[in-house]
C-alpha positions as CSV (number, residue, x, y, z in Angstrom):
1,X,-10.3,7.1,-0.1
2,X,-8.6,3.8,0.1
3,X,-5.5,2.7,-1.8
4,X,-7.4,0.8,-4.5
5,X,-4.2,-0.4,-6.2
6,X,-2.8,-1.9,-3.1
7,X,-6.2,-3.6,-2.3
8,X,-6.5,-5.0,-5.8
9,X,-2.9,-6.4,-5.7
10,X,-3.6,-8.0,-2.3
11,X,-6.8,-9.5,-3.6
12,X,-5.2,-10.8,-6.8
13,X,-2.5,-12.5,-4.8
14,X,-4.8,-13.9,-2.1
15,X,-3.0,-11.9,0.6
16,X,-5.0,-10.3,3.5
17,X,-3.7,-7.6,5.8
18,X,-2.5,-10.1,8.5
19,X,-0.6,-12.1,5.9
20,X,0.9,-9.0,4.4
21,X,2.0,-7.9,7.9
22,X,3.8,-11.2,8.4
23,X,5.5,-11.0,5.0
24,X,6.6,-7.4,5.5
25,X,7.2,-7.1,9.3
26,X,4.8,-4.0,9.3
27,X,2.3,-3.9,12.1
28,X,-1.3,-4.6,10.9
29,X,-2.4,-1.3,12.4
30,X,0.1,0.5,10.2
31,X,-1.0,-1.4,7.2
32,X,-4.6,-0.5,7.9
33,X,-3.6,3.2,7.9
34,X,-1.6,2.8,4.7
35,X,-4.5,1.0,3.0
36,X,-6.9,3.7,4.2
37,X,-4.5,6.5,3.0
38,X,-4.4,7.9,6.5
39,X,-0.5,8.0,6.5
40,X,0.7,11.3,5.1
41,X,4.3,10.1,4.4
42,X,4.8,6.4,4.1
43,X,8.3,5.2,4.9
44,X,10.4,4.2,1.9
45,X,11.2,0.9,3.6
46,X,7.5,0.2,4.2
47,X,6.7,0.9,0.5
48,X,9.6,-1.4,-0.6
49,X,8.6,-4.2,1.7
50,X,4.9,-4.1,0.6
51,X,5.9,-3.9,-3.1
52,X,8.4,-6.8,-2.7
53,X,5.9,-9.0,-0.8
54,X,3.3,-8.4,-3.6
55,X,5.8,-8.9,-6.4
56,X,5.6,-5.5,-7.9
57,X,7.1,-2.0,-7.8
58,X,6.6,0.9,-5.4
59,X,5.3,3.0,-8.3
60,X,2.7,0.4,-9.2
61,X,1.1,0.7,-5.7
62,X,1.9,4.2,-4.4
63,X,2.3,6.6,-7.4
64,X,-0.6,9.0,-7.5
65,X,-2.2,9.8,-10.7
66,X,-2.2,13.5,-11.8
67,X,-6.0,13.4,-11.6
68,X,-6.0,12.3,-8.0
69,X,-3.2,14.7,-7.1
70,X,-5.2,17.7,-8.6
71,X,-8.2,16.6,-6.5
72,X,-6.1,17.0,-3.3
73,X,-5.0,20.5,-4.1
């Protein structure tokens, strides 16, 4: 399951993965894994860089809803 919030923010701001990589200094391959939710523990610095580049907060992108969390358990 992809990080739909992150994808929606990227789309709304006209930012693709490569542009986000340049804005954040995070490798495109790492961003791909974050977008695809294949990273178990995302570094705080990466979350902050992504949120800042997209003009939002970490929680707006990465906070999991209780519904989704219960699906994972």
